[in-house]
N, C-alpha and C positions, 0 to 999 in steps of 0.2 A: 326712496321706498323701493323701486326698480334696482337700483345698482346695489342697496345690502344686500335682497334677497341673490342677486346674482353672486355677489362675494360669498354669501354662506352656500352658495352652491358650489363655487369653486372650492372652497374648503375643504367641505366634506367631500369631494372627488379625490384632493389635493391627499388628506388622511386616509380615506380609502385603497388609493392606490399604493400609499405608502406602509401601509398595515396588509395589503395583499401579499407580496411577496415574502412576509417574516412568517406570514400562516402558512404559506405554500412549503417552506421551507421546513417548518415544526413539523406538519402531518406527513411529512417523506420521511423525517428524522425517524416520527414514533411508528413509520410504519415498517420500517425496518429494525427498529430495536430487537424486535424479536423473529425472525423469518424463519418459520419452520421450527418452531422451535420444540413445538410437540412429537416432531417425526422421531426426535432421539434423546437420552437425557444424556446430558451430559454438567458432570457431579464437576463444578468450576460455576467460578464466579459471575464468569463472562464466556463466549467461545464465540469464533466465527470461524468460515469457509469462505473462499472468492477461489477463481480465475485470474491469475498473475497478471493478463493481458488486459482484457475486459473490463475487471475487477468486480462480475458478474459475482451475486451474491449466494449461497449454496446451503449455505446455514448460518441462523445467528439467536443467541443469546445475550443479553442486556449489554448491544456492541455499543452503543451510545455513552455506557458507565466509563466517567475515568475511575484509574485505577492506578496503583503503583505498578509501573513494567519495570524496575529493578535493572537486573543486568541485560534485559532486550533494548535498552538506551544504545546498548554495544552497536546496533545495528545503524545508528543515525551518524554516530562518528566515524567509525567504519566505511558511508554512505559519503562523510564529507572527507576521506581521507582519501579515496581512490578520485572524487573532484578536485580534489587540491594537486593531484599525479596528473592528471587528466589534463587541468589547467595551468601544466612545466612549474609551480609552484612550491612544488618538492618533488623529489622521483624516489624508486622504492631504496636507492643506496645512501640515499640522506642519511646522516648520523644524529643522533639526538641522545643528549647528557640529561640526567635526571636533577631535578630541584630537590632542595634536601627536604620539602613537602611529600615528594612525589616518592621521596624515597622510601619516607616513613610510611605512608601509606603500601607501599611494596613490601616493607619489612613487617607487617603485621599480620598473622598467622591466621587470624578469625577470617582476612577478605580470601578471596583468592586471587592468587597471586603468580608471577616467574620469579626471582631474586632477580634483582636489579644491583648494581654498587655505584655510589660516589663515584666519580669521574669517570665510569668507564663509558662508552659510546654504544649505541645499540642503533641498527638499521630500521629503517621505516617497514621494511620487510616482517625482520622479525617483531615488532611492536605490531603489526596488523594481525601476524599469526595470534602473536598470544594473546592478542584482543579477544578473538573471532573463537581460538582454541580450547585457550584456557581459560577462558572468561577476566583473564589477568587487570586488575583495576588499575596499576599501576601504567602497564603498558597502553594500554585507550588514555589515561590522563597525557601522559608521554606525546601521542600523535595530538592529543588536543592544542600541547604546548607547541611544538615545531611548526604546525599549520596558524596557530592565531597567535600565539606568542605568551598565552594565560589559560587560566581557565576559565576565567571570567567572557572573556572577548571569545573565548571558543563556543558558551553556551549560548550568549546572542545569536551567534553566528548558526548556532543550532537552531533557535526560533523563528529564525529568520527562514530560514529553510521551510520547516514545517508552516511557517505563513504561506511560502510559495506554494505548497500540495494540497491549501488548504484545509488545513486542519490548526485550527481557531481554539480548543478550548484547551489544549495543549500545556502542560507544567513541568519545566526542563529547569533542574540547580547543578547539576553536575553531568561529569562530561563521560563519564564511568558507569552510573548508575547506582552509585552509594547512595547512603540516606545525606542529607546536607551536612550533616555534624561532622560525619566520618572522614570529610578530608583537608579537615583542620583548617590552615589557613586559608585555603582555596576552597571554601566553602564560599556561596554564592550570597553576595550584600544584600544586604536587607532582606531575606530569607530566614524565617524559623530554622533551629538545628536540626527540627525533625523533617524539615520537608525533604519529600521526595519525588521525583520522576512519574507522572500520571501523563496517560493517554487512557484513550478508549479502546477495547477491542481493535473496531473500527479503523482507528487513527492508526492504531500500531499493524495493521493487514494493511495498509496505505503507505507505510514503512517502506513494509517487504516489497510489496507492490514496485513500488519506484526504484528500491534499488536492483530488484533482480529485470526489469526493465533497463534500466541505466547502466547498470554493470555485472551484468549475468557473469561473468567469467567469478563472482563473489563465488558461488559456489564450490570452484574450484578448492579453497581453502575449508568455506562449511562442511564439507563433508570429511575432511582428516578426522579420521578419531585419534590418532595419536602421532606426535612428533614429538624432537627434543629441541628446547628453548637453549641455543649454543653460548656462551656468555667465555670469551677465547677459550682456555681449555678444560671449560666446564661442562657439565650438558646435563639439562631438567629436564625428564620427559613429563609432556603437557598431555593429557588426555582429556577427549573432550568432552564437554556437559552433556552433548547431546544421545545421550544413552540408544537412541534409535538408528545411528549408524550402521553399517557396517561393521562388525566386529564387536559390538557394544553389546550390552547387555538383555536392555528392548527391542534389539534388533529384528522386523517382521519384513520377511523378504518380499510379501502382494504388496507392501506398504512403498517403496523404494525413495524413501525419505534422503534427501544429502542438504539438508542445511533446515533452519537457519540459526536458532539460538535461543537459549534458555535464559532465566533470571528468577532470583531465588533475593528476598528478604522478609525479615517479619512480618512486616505490613502487606506486603503483595503474596507472598504465599508462595506457589509453585508456578511458575507462568514458563511457555513456551509457544515459541511461533516457527512453525515449522513448514516443509515446502515440498513438496513431489512431483518427477512426473508419473502421466497417469494419461494415456492412449490419446498421444499424440498432444495434451497441453500440458498445461502444470497449475497445482493448485499449491493455494497457502493457507494454511490453517492458523489460529490463535487459542490459545487458552492460558484464561489469567485467574488465578487465584482458586488453583485447584491442591486439597493438601499436602500439605510437608512436614506429616509427625516423626520422621525420623531424614538425616541424611540421604538415607536410604532409599527414601518412601518413590516408588514410581508411578501416581498418581498422576501425573501431568500427560508422562507417556500414556499411558494407559486412554486417558479421557480422549488425546493426539487420537490414536491409533482407532475408538469408536467412532468419534467424526469423518474419519480416513474414512473407515469401512463402511458408515454409512453413504458418504457422496459416491464412493466408488459404485454400489449399490444401486443408488436412486438415480442415478444422471450418467447421460450417454452422451458423448461430444457429437456433434453436430457440423461438418467442415464445411465451409466455402472457399472458392479459389476465387482468385480477383479476374473480374470480368464477367464471372461466373450469373449469370438470368437465373431471377425465381421467378418458377410459374406462379403465377397469376399477378404477379407484381411486377411485369415484363417491358412497362413505359409507362409515362406520365405524360401528361398536358402538356404545351408550351404556349405563355400569352405572348403575341406579337410575334412568333417565331416565321419562318418561312416554311421551316414543316410545322405541323400541328402538335406533333408530339413525337417522342423520342424513347428508343430504345436505352433501358438502363441496365445496370447489374452491379453484382458487388466491387467496391472501390479495392479493395484488400483481400489477402489471404486473413480469414479468419475462423476463431468457432464459437462457440458456445454449447453450455451445458445443455439437452434437454431432459425437463423433470421423466421419470418413467412413472408418474402415479396414475395414470389413466384418463387426466384431465387434454382436455383439446389443444394441442401446443399450434401457434398463428401468428404469422409474419404481416406485418402492415407497414405502411406509409405514414410518416411524419406530416407533409404538403402534399397537396395532389396536383400543381400546376407552377412551372416555374417561368420567370421572364426570359424573352431571349434580347441578346445571343448567347449561344451555350457554346464553349469550345470541348469534342469528345474526351474524355478524361475527366472532366471538371464535375465537383461534387456537387449533387442537385438534391440527394435526397436524400433521408437515411430510416434505414428500416429500423423497426419496434416488434418486440417480441412479447407475446402473451400466452400465459397457460390457463386453458379458460379464461376468467372475465379479470384478470391479473394482471398487472405491467409482471417479466422479467427486470428484476431490479439491478441497479449497479453500485457501486461505491463511488464511482468518477460520474453519475450524473442521476442526481436526485428525480430527472422524468420518465427514468427507466433506461433498461441496456440499448444501444444505439449503435449500428453498424454503418458506415457511410456508403451511399451509393452514388455513382458517379455516371454520367452520360458516355452512351457508346457509339453514339453521332455527335457530329456539328448543327448549328444551325444556325445561319445568320439572323436578322431583326430586318423585319417588313418598313418599305418608308411608308414614310407620315400619311401618304394616297392609298396606301394599300390598309393602312391601319384604320382613315376615318372609313371607308369603305366596308368594312369588317363590322366596324361601329355603327354604322349608319344600316348597310342591311343583312347584318349577322353571318356566322355563317365563318 
C-alpha cells in the first residue's frame, strides 16, 4: 500500500511539472496578445511595435493571431538569400535562368513582377533587388530555385528557419507569398489550392528583427524608392510598394522609415512591416489586415504612421554603456568566494524604451547571489525592468525584457576548510 501511495504521489508531481511550463507559456502569450492596445486605435486586424534589438514590445493588438502575410513572405526569402551568400553557396553575380513555371508566374499581369524571358540569365543581385523593391514574384521564386533547386525544397528551408527562430505556428507554402494555386506546378504538394502563407504579427516582427540583426545591410535595398531592372538592352522601371519612403506619396519626414516590405492579397488585405531609426534606436512595426478598397488605398501606411507617432510620443530611450553601474544595483553576493560580494555592471551597450505614462520605472536583478569562482567580464546576472507592477516584456523572452549584467571584478573560490569554517560559524 505504501508503495502504491508513493507511486501515485510521484505520478501527480510528474503531471504537474509537465503541465506547468505549458500554462506559463500560455499565460505569457495571453499577456502579450494585446499590449497597451487601448492607448491608440489601430484600424487593422493585428498590429505590433517592437525594438529591433531587444524585442521590447511597445504596442500590441492581436499579435498572436495567425493571418495571411502575402508578400511580406519575401523577407524570409531575402534572409535565406543573404545567408546563402554569407555561406558562399551563391554570390551576387551568380546567374540564374527562369524555369517555364517561373516564367509563367512572371508573365501574369495580375501579379507584381518584372518581365523575365526564357533562356535569359539574371544575377542574384538583380533578382534580390526586384524582390524587395518591385515585390516581383518571379524574381523571388528564382532566388529560391537558385538556392535550393526547387520551390518545395526552399519552402522546407523557410519552415526550418522559422523553427530556429522559435516560430512554431507559421504556415508557409510558397516562396513569394502568392496563394498556393497561383504558382501552378510549383504549388506545395499536399496543400490546398487556396492555402496561403500565414504568420502572426508577433512572428512577422521576429522575422524583421532577425533580418535586421543578422543582415542590417538589407536596409540599403529596402530604402530604394525607384530603380531600373535591366535585361540586356531593355530597362524596366521599378517602384517600391513602400509608399512611406522618401520621394513616395505617403512619405513623412518625421518618421524616417527606410524599410521593409508590404504585402497584399484578397485574403490578407493590406499588410506592411516597417522600420525606422529613432533617437539612437530602431523600431519595427507590423500592420496586418488593414483596409484595401482600391490599389491606391493608403490605409496600411496611415495606420503605420499612427502607430509610430504613438511610440515616438510615449516612449523615451534609456541608453546604457558597457560596464555601466546601475545605481542601487551596484553589487551582488558571492557564495564561497574570497570576496563576499562583487561589483557588477551592464555587459553590453544597450537601449530600452521607458514609457512616459507616469508609472514608476524600476530596475531589478533576477538572482541574489552567484557561486564562486567568478572571472571579470563573466555574465553573472540579468537586469529586469518594470513599469509600475508590470514587467516590461520582450518577444525574445516570455519572462520579460532581460539585459545581461557582468562581473566587474574576479574572485576565486575559497578552499574546503574556509567553506567548512563559514558553514560552522557563519560569516
